[in-house]
C-alpha positions as CSV (number, residue, x, y, z in Angstrom):
1,X,118.5,145.5,-71.5
2,X,120.8,144.4,-68.8
3,X,119.6,141.6,-66.3
4,X,121.2,140.3,-63.4
5,X,120.0,137.2,-61.4
6,X,121.2,136.9,-57.8
7,X,120.5,134.7,-55.0
8,X,121.5,137.0,-52.1
9,X,121.0,134.3,-49.3
10,X,119.1,137.2,-47.2
11,X,119.1,140.7,-48.6
12,X,119.7,142.3,-45.2
13,X,122.7,140.2,-44.7
14,X,123.9,141.0,-48.3
15,X,123.6,144.7,-47.7
16,X,125.7,144.4,-44.7
17,X,128.4,142.9,-46.9
18,X,128.5,145.7,-49.5
19,X,125.5,145.0,-51.9
20,X,124.5,148.7,-52.1
21,X,128.0,149.6,-52.9
22,X,128.0,147.1,-55.7
23,X,124.7,148.6,-57.0
24,X,126.2,151.9,-57.2
25,X,128.4,150.5,-59.9
26,X,125.3,150.2,-62.3
27,X,125.6,146.5,-62.8
28,X,122.3,146.1,-64.7
29,X,119.0,147.7,-65.6
30,X,117.0,144.9,-63.9
31,X,118.3,143.0,-61.0
32,X,116.3,139.8,-60.0
33,X,117.0,138.7,-56.5
34,X,116.1,135.3,-54.8
35,X,116.1,134.1,-51.2
36,X,115.4,137.7,-50.0
37,X,114.3,136.3,-46.6
38,X,112.6,139.6,-45.9
39,X,109.6,141.7,-46.6
40,X,109.8,145.1,-48.2
41,X,109.1,146.9,-45.0
42,X,112.3,145.4,-43.7
43,X,114.3,147.5,-46.0
44,X,114.9,151.1,-46.6
45,X,113.5,151.5,-50.1
46,X,115.1,154.9,-50.5
47,X,118.4,153.3,-50.7
48,X,117.4,151.6,-53.9
49,X,115.4,154.8,-55.1
50,X,118.5,156.9,-54.6
51,X,120.4,154.5,-57.2
52,X,117.5,154.9,-59.7
53,X,115.8,151.4,-58.8
54,X,112.2,150.7,-58.1
55,X,111.9,147.5,-55.9
56,X,109.1,145.1,-56.4
57,X,108.6,142.1,-53.8
58,X,106.9,138.8,-53.4
59,X,107.7,137.4,-49.9
60,X,107.0,134.2,-48.3
61,X,104.2,133.9,-45.6
62,X,106.9,132.5,-43.3
63,X,109.3,135.1,-42.0
64,X,112.8,135.1,-42.7
65,X,112.4,132.5,-45.4
66,X,112.5,132.2,-49.2
67,X,111.1,135.2,-51.3
68,X,111.9,137.1,-54.4
69,X,112.2,140.7,-55.5
70,X,113.2,142.7,-58.4
71,X,115.1,146.1,-58.7
72,X,114.4,147.8,-61.9
73,X,115.4,151.0,-63.6
74,X,112.9,150.3,-66.4
75,X,109.2,150.5,-65.5
76,X,107.4,147.4,-66.0
77,X,103.8,147.3,-67.7
78,X,102.5,144.9,-65.2
79,X,103.6,142.8,-62.4
80,X,102.1,139.4,-61.4
81,X,102.8,137.9,-58.1
82,X,103.2,134.2,-58.0
83,X,101.8,131.6,-60.5
84,X,98.7,130.2,-58.8
85,X,100.5,127.2,-57.2
86,X,99.3,127.5,-53.6
87,X,102.3,126.2,-51.7
88,X,105.0,127.8,-54.0
89,X,103.0,131.3,-53.7
90,X,102.9,130.9,-50.0
91,X,106.7,130.5,-50.2
92,X,107.1,133.6,-52.3
93,X,109.0,131.7,-55.2
94,X,107.9,133.5,-58.4
95,X,107.3,137.3,-59.4
96,X,106.8,138.2,-63.0
97,X,107.1,141.4,-64.9
98,X,106.1,142.6,-68.3
99,X,108.5,144.9,-70.4
100,X,107.0,145.6,-73.7
101,X,106.9,142.3,-75.6
102,X,108.9,140.7,-73.1
103,X,107.7,138.7,-69.8
104,X,110.5,138.3,-67.4
105,X,110.0,135.6,-64.6
106,X,112.1,135.6,-61.6
107,X,112.0,132.3,-59.8
108,X,113.5,130.7,-56.7
109,X,113.3,126.9,-57.3
110,X,112.8,124.6,-54.2
111,X,115.7,123.0,-52.8
112,X,115.7,119.2,-51.8
113,X,118.6,119.1,-49.7
114,X,116.7,118.7,-46.4
115,X,115.1,115.3,-47.1
116,X,112.6,113.3,-49.0
117,X,109.7,115.5,-48.2
118,X,111.1,118.6,-49.9
119,X,112.7,116.4,-52.7
120,X,109.3,115.1,-53.6
121,X,107.8,118.6,-53.3
122,X,110.6,119.6,-55.7
123,X,109.6,117.2,-58.4
124,X,106.0,118.1,-58.0
125,X,107.0,121.9,-58.3
126,X,109.1,121.1,-61.3
127,X,106.3,119.3,-63.0
128,X,103.7,122.0,-62.4
129,X,106.0,124.8,-63.3
130,X,107.0,123.3,-66.7
131,X,103.4,122.9,-67.7
132,X,102.7,126.4,-66.5
133,X,105.6,127.7,-68.5
134,X,104.4,125.7,-71.8
135,X,100.9,127.3,-71.3
136,X,102.4,130.8,-70.7
137,X,104.3,130.7,-73.9
138,X,101.2,130.7,-75.9
139,X,100.4,134.0,-74.6
140,X,103.8,135.3,-74.3
141,X,106.3,133.9,-76.9
142,X,109.2,136.1,-75.6
143,X,110.0,134.7,-72.1
144,X,112.9,135.1,-69.8
145,X,113.2,132.8,-66.8
146,X,115.9,133.8,-64.4
147,X,116.7,132.7,-60.9
148,X,118.2,129.9,-58.6
149,X,117.1,126.7,-60.3
150,X,118.8,124.6,-57.6
151,X,119.9,122.3,-60.4
152,X,123.2,121.8,-62.2
153,X,122.4,120.7,-65.5
154,X,125.4,118.9,-67.0
155,X,128.7,117.4,-65.6
156,X,130.5,120.5,-66.8
157,X,128.2,122.6,-64.5
158,X,129.7,121.0,-61.4
159,X,133.1,120.4,-59.9
160,X,132.7,116.9,-58.9
161,X,130.0,115.1,-60.9
162,X,130.7,111.6,-59.8
163,X,131.0,112.5,-56.3
164,X,127.6,114.3,-56.4
165,X,125.6,111.9,-58.6
166,X,123.3,111.0,-55.7
167,X,123.1,114.7,-54.4
168,X,120.0,116.8,-54.5
169,X,120.5,119.3,-57.3
170,X,122.3,116.8,-59.5
171,X,120.0,114.0,-59.4
172,X,118.9,112.3,-62.8
173,X,115.3,113.3,-62.6
174,X,116.3,116.9,-61.9
175,X,118.7,117.0,-64.9
176,X,116.1,115.4,-67.2
177,X,113.9,118.3,-66.3
178,X,116.5,120.6,-67.6
179,X,117.0,118.5,-70.7
180,X,113.4,118.6,-71.5
181,X,113.4,122.5,-71.0
182,X,116.2,123.1,-73.5
183,X,114.9,120.4,-75.9
184,X,111.5,122.4,-76.0
185,X,112.4,126.0,-77.1
186,X,114.5,127.3,-74.4
187,X,118.2,128.5,-74.5
188,X,120.8,128.3,-71.9
189,X,122.1,131.7,-72.5
190,X,125.3,131.3,-70.5
191,X,126.3,128.4,-72.5
192,X,125.3,130.0,-75.8
193,X,128.3,132.3,-75.2
194,X,130.6,130.2,-72.8
195,X,131.3,126.4,-73.6
196,X,134.3,126.5,-71.2
197,X,134.3,124.4,-68.0
198,X,134.8,125.6,-64.4
199,X,132.3,128.5,-64.5
200,X,130.0,128.2,-61.5
201,X,127.6,130.3,-59.4
202,X,127.3,128.6,-56.0
203,X,129.7,127.2,-53.4
204,X,128.8,125.6,-50.4
205,X,129.6,127.5,-47.1
206,X,130.3,124.4,-45.1
207,X,134.2,124.7,-45.9
208,X,135.9,128.1,-46.4
209,X,138.3,126.8,-49.0
210,X,135.4,125.7,-51.5
211,X,135.1,128.9,-52.9
212,X,138.6,129.8,-53.1
213,X,139.4,126.4,-54.9
214,X,136.5,127.1,-57.2
215,X,134.6,123.8,-56.1
216,X,131.3,125.0,-57.3
217,X,127.8,124.3,-59.0
218,X,126.3,126.3,-61.8
219,X,122.7,126.4,-60.6
220,X,121.8,130.1,-61.4
221,X,120.5,130.8,-64.8
222,X,119.0,133.4,-67.0
223,X,117.3,131.4,-69.9
224,X,115.0,132.8,-72.8
225,X,112.8,131.2,-75.3
226,X,113.9,130.7,-78.9
227,X,112.3,133.8,-80.3
228,X,114.7,135.9,-78.3
229,X,117.8,134.2,-79.7
230,X,118.7,137.0,-82.1
231,X,118.5,139.7,-79.3
232,X,121.2,137.7,-77.2
233,X,124.1,140.1,-76.9
234,X,126.3,138.7,-74.1
235,X,126.1,136.6,-70.8
236,X,128.6,136.4,-67.9
237,X,129.0,134.9,-64.4
238,X,130.6,137.2,-61.8
239,X,132.3,135.0,-59.2
240,X,134.3,137.7,-57.6
241,X,131.1,139.3,-56.3
242,X,130.8,138.0,-52.8
243,X,127.8,139.2,-50.8
244,X,126.3,135.6,-50.8
245,X,127.2,132.0,-51.2
246,X,125.9,132.5,-54.7
247,X,127.3,135.2,-57.3
248,X,125.5,137.3,-59.8
249,X,124.7,135.9,-63.4
250,X,124.2,138.5,-66.3
251,X,122.6,138.6,-69.4
252,X,122.5,141.4,-71.9
253,X,119.8,141.7,-74.7
254,X,119.9,144.1,-77.8
255,X,117.7,146.9,-77.0
256,X,115.2,146.4,-79.8
257,X,112.2,145.5,-77.6
258,X,108.9,147.2,-77.8
259,X,108.6,149.9,-75.1
260,X,105.7,149.3,-72.8
261,X,102.4,151.2,-72.3
262,X,103.3,152.0,-68.6
263,X,106.9,153.3,-69.5
264,X,105.5,155.5,-72.4
265,X,102.8,156.9,-70.4
266,X,104.7,157.1,-67.1
267,X,101.8,155.2,-65.4
268,X,102.2,152.9,-62.4
269,X,102.5,149.2,-63.5
270,X,99.4,147.1,-63.0
271,X,99.9,144.3,-60.2
272,X,98.0,141.0,-60.3
273,X,98.4,138.2,-58.0
274,X,97.5,134.5,-59.2
275,X,97.4,133.6,-55.5
276,X,94.0,132.5,-54.3
277,X,94.7,133.7,-50.8
278,X,96.2,137.1,-49.6
279,X,99.5,137.8,-51.2
280,X,102.1,140.4,-50.1
281,X,103.6,142.8,-52.6
């Protein structure tokens, strides 16, 4: 099972920069997208279908904002839109898919860069989401949590840790959340294979030379729970893929996962929404 997580910073913009041509190279079986800034109807789905992908979406109520989607060549058994957090679900931040004995969570974590209000919301979101994950693990021991976390965990994950010590995305409280995650049964899959420095997944667009000089942050992750450790095969970051201010991150699992009922019987996956108000697929 090959998985990519990619914040495309607007799927229509990314498609205009060659996203489809890259998809033709078969980069993964499952591609989790964040910050789509679109709804399913905004995009010609046939373009994905022609490449063997079925697309699943959870978009924000606000047009042109946030949103997540998954392109998959493997049919999921079940799809869950959101996680029941009202504001988060209104912003289209989480979509979950079951593949046999694995639950894959594609999440777009909030950013706090616009000011105190959103930073406070980010802290509240992190607390709620951590508790949600802990409860979910009792039902689904094999979890994969991929997405744009909007947090650089350690000094090795950011080009200028001293200069950014007061920047949202590298604040002590945010980094402590990551510490807690990895101290409680989660694995940073990229660092499991790559202890080396200067490996980043996002570069600011404020200055054109930043990406050329590799002055970036590693804020995109594909992390797994401990029971999946033995299935880890390889992980990578692809900084040369440039449809966005982020780049794709990659994880490959050994293929010994249990085939799901929907895949076996070629049935349409069951879709659920934890959102108490109307949700868009």
